[in-house]
C-alpha angles and dihedrals in degrees: 000000000000117000115218115232091235090064094060119090113205119212100215136180120243093266093117098045096094126090120243091251091054090049091050091049091053094044110137093013117111109250094206111085099200119102115225091212091055092048091049093048088056091048096047091052091058108025108069128195097008101102097141093052093045091050089057091048089053090055090049093051091052091052091049091047091050087057105212097120119141108281094225097050137064114273090253140346116209129178116202113202128187146094124300121286099021098115107268098130091032089059091061092046091052093048089052090048093050094048101036104020091241127087091213095054094115139074112255125187117187102217089198087078091055099057095124122071094231088064089071087095088068087067101039100030130244115317120243113290095029128104110276096019094118092050091053094219121178138156093265122112096219095192093055090047096047096050112178141271091276100036131043122235117245126217127183126192101192124205092004096183092067096062122099122257090252092055092047088052089054091051090049090058089055092051091047101047106015089235140085119204110204116236093251088063093225099105141028125201115221118220097171093105092046137099107219121207127184127187129201139174091201111143094009094112092046091050091049091049089050091053092047091055091049091055089077090062127081113270094250091052090047090056091050091051093048090049091054096040114016125194087250089060090051091050093047091050090055091044093056089047092053102040130046117247089239089062097043090048089065094058117097099200133017110195125193117216113202127226114267110269123219093241091061095055096089089056091049091052089053091051093050091046090052090051091051093050090049089057090047091050095086087062090046088240133127141182127219125200126205118226088259091054092050091048089051089067100048104033112095088011114154104232091201089078095051129206094322092069091049091051090049091053090054090047096050100037107029103034096057089054090051093046095051093045096048093044090052093042107033090167092063117096102176130047124190118205127199130175143205124203093283111033149006117266135202110243120214 
């Protein structure tokens, strides 16, 4: 049955709210108020060891800021590839924080929850005749997607490779037209003022297995092998096996995040420590770690599990010590932590 255009309600951003005189006055001026340099400064302070990917994101932000994107497409479509715990999702959070002042100011859909084809309705809404069809409900946060005239919306499809083929097809329609008409036909969500990000671990295990096999070769031979077949080549091969060319052809940028290297771990400890002290700030408390205590967290760290594992170790081993100490000594505002080779120690 054909749906008349008049029956469809579009959820739009505030792009069309200005009068023609206001538009003329602002002609030539960028409508987006964020500064790419400021966003990138925020990113480079928190995302370590991903210079190539961040350079591409900086280019994308400048294009969005310049505001001459195709009118019938999202502002940008970026796929972030790489192993777990390397900063893919965190990148999107930090962009949202830099633009909106809040790290949760974006719409995130965990594709891991949409692994079965019948979950496609969670994206497109209930079909006609089913409960909720008239309301046109879906998982999308329409306000975060729409953004505003001065700030772009932000959308994240997390762990893309775990979604069903039907769900991926729905996402492809968004990338192609900049819109998603819900199954009920009563509403369409507008993505044309939105930066779309997608993350995926596809190929990460194959790349890690490839590196592990190369470790048995002499260093010079390892370098020759990596020059002929890089880990990026392995990942891309798996990516083309997982996703159809029609889908990949609608992605503007595919960025490769590298595995966390051992020499970046001290910086990551400093970042996690700063986050902890920020949370303690509302109690006017702080924690200080000696160099031995910092080394306790990153020495013997398995880099396969990335920064997330390091953060979890601090959460499960350091935070209980802080909690017990501050509950026993509510008058204390500062706690110094040292460590030996086996455990963390309170320092007088």
